[in-house]
N, C-alpha and C positions, 0 to 999 in steps of 0.2 A: 596888495594889491585891490585897491578899490576899482569895482565890474558895474556894467549899466544896465538898468531890471525895466524893462516896460512896465505897464502896470494899465490893464489894459480892462475898463469897466463899463457892463452892461446893467443900464437897469432905469423902470419906467422909460420905456419906447427910445432911450437914449445911448449912446457907447462916449468915454467918454479918456480919455492917455490921457498920461505923461511918463515921464523919466526919472527915476532917480540912482546915484548912485550910493555902491558899500558892498557889503554881503547880502547873504541874502534877507536877514534881519533888519540889520540897520537901511538898508534902502525900503523896508516895510515901516517900520516906522514914521521913514518921515515920509511915506507917505501916507500914514494913517493921522497926518499932521495938517498935509495942504493937500491929500489930496481930492478928499472930499469939498473941498469950496468951491468946484467947476458946479455944484447938484445947486445952481439957487433956488430952484422949486424944493426944493424940501425948509424945514421950520426947522431953527439951531436945534429943537428935539427929536428931530430925525434922523438930522446929519451926528446926535450924539447916539443914536442906538445902533446907523448902523457903521458908526467907529468905534462901538463897542461887541459887534457882533464879532466885523472884520479880526477883531483884535485876539480874540476869546476862539477863534477859530482856528488848525492851524491849517496850514499851506498843503494840501496835500502835491504831489509831484504827477500829471497827467500819463496816464500809460502811452505807447508806445510814440511817444517823444520827446525830446533832450531840451532839456534847462522853462522846461515849461510846469507852474506850478498855478497848482486852484484854488481860489476859499467863496463859503458864498453869506451872507449875511439877510438879514429882514430889517423892516423899516417902514412905520406904518402897511408891517403884513405883508407889506411887495416885497418879493423876490434880487435877493441886486447879485450879479457874479461879476464875480471880480479873476482874470488871470495877468499874471505876471510872467514875462519870456523875461532871460537873461538876453542880452542881447551885445551883438561884437561892434564894437568902439569899431573898428577900424575899416567895416563894412561903411560904410555917413555916408553918401552923396552927397553930392553940392544940389540942394535942393531945385537949380537952373537948366541940373543935368538930365539927357531921355534916359532911362527905363530900361 
């Protein structure tokens, strides 16, 4: 069964959120192809550097929390932190509803 993952990228003062489905590895591969498109300020070469950095690093399970992994990468000498969170599809709330 396909799972949903939320990708939280912190880079250069911005936080970028995207979601992909599949297994953890499938979702990560999809994100590597599309998730960095939000970083419009990065040159193509820097975007590739960051993508390669994330592709080479193994996702590490974060201690003391469930279903959260972390990766780090560099682009132009700047650190990027990526957190991957397994997301419960059934907990979706209507955007118009109050939390």
